[in-house]
C-alpha positions in Angstrom: 0.0 0.0 0.0 1.4 3.4 -1.0 0.4 6.6 0.9 0.7 9.8 -1.0 2.5 12.8 0.6 0.3 15.1 2.6 0.3 17.7 -0.2 -1.2 15.1 -2.6 -3.8 13.8 -0.1 -6.3 16.5 -1.0 -9.5 14.8 0.1 -11.8 17.2 1.9 -14.2 15.3 4.1 -17.2 17.5 4.9 -19.5 15.2 6.9 -22.6 17.3 6.8 -26.1 16.0 7.2 -29.2 17.2 5.3 -30.2 19.6 8.0 -27.1 21.7 7.3 -27.9 22.1 3.6 -29.0 25.4 2.3 -32.1 25.3 0.1 -31.8 26.9 -3.3 -28.8 28.5 -5.1 -28.5 31.5 -2.9 -25.0 32.2 -1.6 -23.9 34.2 1.4 -21.5 37.1 0.7 -18.2 37.0 2.4 -18.2 39.1 5.5 -15.8 42.0 5.6 -15.4 42.0 9.4 -13.7 39.1 11.3 -16.3 39.5 14.0 -19.0 38.5 11.5 -17.0 35.5 10.3 -16.7 33.9 13.7 -17.4 34.7 17.3 -14.5 35.7 19.6 -12.9 33.3 22.0 -15.1 32.5 25.0 -14.6 34.5 28.1 -16.4 35.2 31.3 -20.2 35.0 31.0 -20.0 33.3 27.6 -22.9 31.1 26.7 -22.0 27.4 26.7 -24.4 26.8 23.7 -22.4 29.2 21.5 -20.0 27.8 19.0 -16.4 29.1 19.1 -13.8 28.6 16.4 -10.2 28.7 17.7 -6.8 27.4 16.6 -5.7 23.8 17.3 -3.9 23.1 20.5 -1.9 20.0 21.4 -4.5 19.0 24.0 -7.2 18.8 21.3 -5.4 15.9 19.5 -7.4 13.0 20.8 -10.8 14.7 20.2 -9.6 15.8 16.7 -8.5 12.3 15.7 -11.8 10.9 17.0 -13.9 13.3 15.0 -11.8 12.7 11.9 -11.9 8.9 12.3 -15.7 8.8 12.9 -16.3 11.0 9.9 -14.2 8.9 7.6 -15.9 5.7 8.8 -19.3 7.1 7.8 -18.0 7.0 4.3 -18.0 3.2 4.1 -21.8 2.6 3.7 -22.3 5.9 1.8 -19.7 4.9 -0.8 -20.9 1.3 -1.0 -24.6 1.8 -1.3 -25.6 5.5 -1.8 -22.7 6.1 -4.1 -23.9 3.4 -6.5 -26.7 5.8 -7.6 -24.0 8.0 -9.1 -22.4 5.2 -11.1 -24.8 4.2 -14.0 -22.1 2.2 -15.8 -21.6 0.1 -12.6 -25.4 -0.4 -12.3 -25.5 -1.7 -15.9 -22.5 -4.0 -15.2 -24.2 -5.5 -12.1 -27.5 -6.0 -14.1 -25.6 -7.8 -16.8 -23.9 -10.1 -14.3 -27.2 -10.9 -12.7 -28.8 -11.8 -16.0 -25.7 -13.9 -16.9 -26.1 -15.8 -13.7 -29.7 -16.7 -14.6 -28.8 -17.7 -18.2 -25.9 -19.9 -17.0 -27.5 -21.5 -14.0 -31.2 -21.3 -14.6 -31.5 -21.0 -10.8 -33.9 -18.3 -9.6 -32.6 -18.6 -6.1 -29.0 -18.0 -7.1 -30.1 -15.2 -9.4 -31.9 -13.5 -6.6 -28.9 -13.9 -4.4 -26.5 -12.3 -6.9 -27.4 -8.6 -6.2 -26.9 -9.3 -2.5 -23.5 -10.8 -3.2 -22.6 -7.8 -5.3 -23.6 -5.4 -2.6 -21.7 -7.4 0.0 -18.6 -7.2 -2.2 -19.1 -3.4 -2.6 -19.2 -3.0 1.2 -16.1 -5.2 1.6 -14.1 -3.2 -0.9 -15.4 0.1 0.3 -14.3 -0.7 3.8 -10.9 -2.0 2.6 -10.2 1.1 0.5 -11.4 3.6 3.0 -9.6 2.0 5.9 -6.4 2.1 3.8 -7.1 5.8 3.1 -7.7 6.4 6.8 -4.4 4.7 7.7 -2.6 6.9 5.3 -4.1 10.1 6.7 -3.4 9.1 10.3 0.2 8.5 9.4 0.8 11.7 7.5 -0.7 15.1 8.2 -3.2 13.9 10.9 -0.3 12.3 12.8 1.3 15.6 13.5 -1.1 18.5 13.0 1.3 21.0 14.5 4.1 20.2 12.1 1.9 20.0 9.0 -0.6 22.9 9.7 0.4 25.1 12.6 4.1 25.7 11.9 4.2 26.2 8.1 3.5 29.8 7.0 0.2 30.1 5.2 -1.4 27.0 6.8 -3.5 26.5 9.9 -5.9 24.1 11.7 -9.0 25.1 13.7 -11.4 23.4 16.0 -15.0 24.3 16.8 -15.8 24.2 20.5 -19.4 23.8 21.8 -20.4 23.2 25.4 -16.7 23.0 26.4 -15.8 20.2 23.9 -14.3 20.0 20.4 -17.2 19.3 17.9 -15.7 20.1 14.6 -12.4 20.5 12.7 -11.0 22.1 9.6 -7.6 22.9 8.0 -6.2 25.3 5.5 -3.1 24.5 3.6 -1.4 27.3 1.6 0.0 26.6 -1.9 2.6 29.0 -3.0 2.8 27.8 -6.6 -0.6 29.2 -7.5 -1.3 31.5 -4.5 -4.3 29.5 -3.3 -5.3 27.9 0.0 -6.9 24.5 0.1 -9.7 23.8 2.5 -9.1 20.3 4.0 -10.1 17.9 6.7 -13.4 19.4 7.6 -15.6 17.2 9.7 -18.3 17.7 12.4 -19.2 15.4 15.3 -22.4 13.6 14.3 -24.0 14.5 17.6 -23.7 18.2 16.9 -24.8 18.6 13.3 -27.5 20.9 12.2 -26.2 23.8 14.2 -24.3 25.6 11.4 -20.9 24.4 12.7 -19.7 23.3 9.2 -20.6 26.7 7.7 -18.8 28.5 10.6 -15.6 26.4 9.9 -15.8 27.1 6.2 -16.1 30.8 6.9 -13.0 30.7 9.1 -11.0 29.3 6.2 -12.3 32.0 3.8 -11.4 34.7 6.3 -7.9 33.2 6.7 -7.4 33.3 2.9 -8.5 36.9 2.6 -6.3 38.0 5.5 -3.3 36.3 4.0 -4.0 37.7 0.5 -4.6 34.4 -1.3 -6.2 34.7 -4.7 -8.6 31.7 -4.2 -9.7 28.9 -2.0 -9.9 25.4 -3.5 -11.1 22.1 -2.2 -11.7 18.5 -3.4 -14.4 16.2 -2.1 -15.8 12.7 -2.6 -18.9 13.5 -0.5 -21.9 11.5 -1.7 -24.6 13.5 0.2 -25.9 16.6 -1.6 -25.9 18.5 1.7 -22.1 18.9 1.6 -22.2 20.2 -2.0 -24.9 22.7 -1.1 -22.8 23.8 1.8 -19.9 24.6 -0.5 -22.1 26.5 -2.9 -23.7 28.5 -0.1 -20.2 29.7 0.9 -19.7 30.9 -2.7 -17.7 27.9 -4.2 -18.2 26.9 -7.8 -17.6 23.4 -9.1 -14.8 23.5 -11.6 -14.2 19.8 -12.4 -15.3 16.3 -11.7 -13.8 12.8 -12.0 -15.9 9.7 -12.1 -13.1 7.2 -11.3 -11.0 8.9 -8.6 -8.1 7.0 -7.0 -8.0 7.5 -3.2 -4.5 7.4 -1.6 -3.9 3.9 -0.4 -5.8 2.2 -3.3 -4.2 -0.7 -5.0 -6.3 -0.3 -8.2 -6.8 -4.1 -8.5 -9.4 -5.5 -10.8 -11.8 -6.2 -7.9 -11.3 -2.7 -6.5 -12.2 -1.3 -10.0 -15.3 -3.4 -10.1 -16.6 -2.9 -6.6 -15.3 0.5 -5.6 -15.9 3.7 -7.6 -16.0 7.2 -6.2 -16.8 10.6 -7.7 -14.4 13.4 -7.0 -15.5 17.0 -7.3 -13.2 20.1 -7.4 -14.5 23.4 -6.1 -13.0 26.9 -6.3 -13.8 30.3 -4.8 -12.0 33.1 -6.5 -11.3 35.9 -4.0 -9.4 38.3 -6.3 -7.7 38.2 -9.7 -3.9 37.8 -9.8 
């Protein structure tokens, strides 16, 4: 198994549920004041039910890794089952295999079992690939957040804090070659979704990019749920590209992986100013 370097691992995992989606194409303008982008750090008399976005601290590491791990693990059933609806060619292939099973065996029982076997294989390979990807991430940038995001100029990592605990994460990684910043590693604890936390984290990255005079914010995602895509669009991102057969870091690209695991990769960009 080969793990790409952190700069090449550009998966952005926004684990947003449908309640965080924004109906319609309306986008929110970027706020000109940092106070409008995110609330200040909590102080005396601060409400415990208010979300605060602050920079990562070493003591956050265990909670950050837990949120990231749980968010990635949710991708397994989504990729295996929900993602099949985005793969018409794969649907056709599975239909042909089922028909061939009946033609060759004349067994109704075996033919009826074929779709279940195919779905089982999809789950197995989705789990295998995503666990490999998770292992790569936890041994590259997520293994040492301070070294990869807090120390380099032009990069940062934030956590969302609610009721005294970390409930969301997001990172920004600057790219000098094209003067852009990449939004990465966004995830929200499943117990605290629907509170606008993902949007607050996204705004934090946009403000960071503006303050550091980057020309654009970019991201890549394999999110299956439309809520995540609507979230990007509500922040002002535009889809600029799409790949139907994306290779996740850690994939072996074996024949069985190609048959039972496919994932759509979308690229987004928000232009802040022209070069």
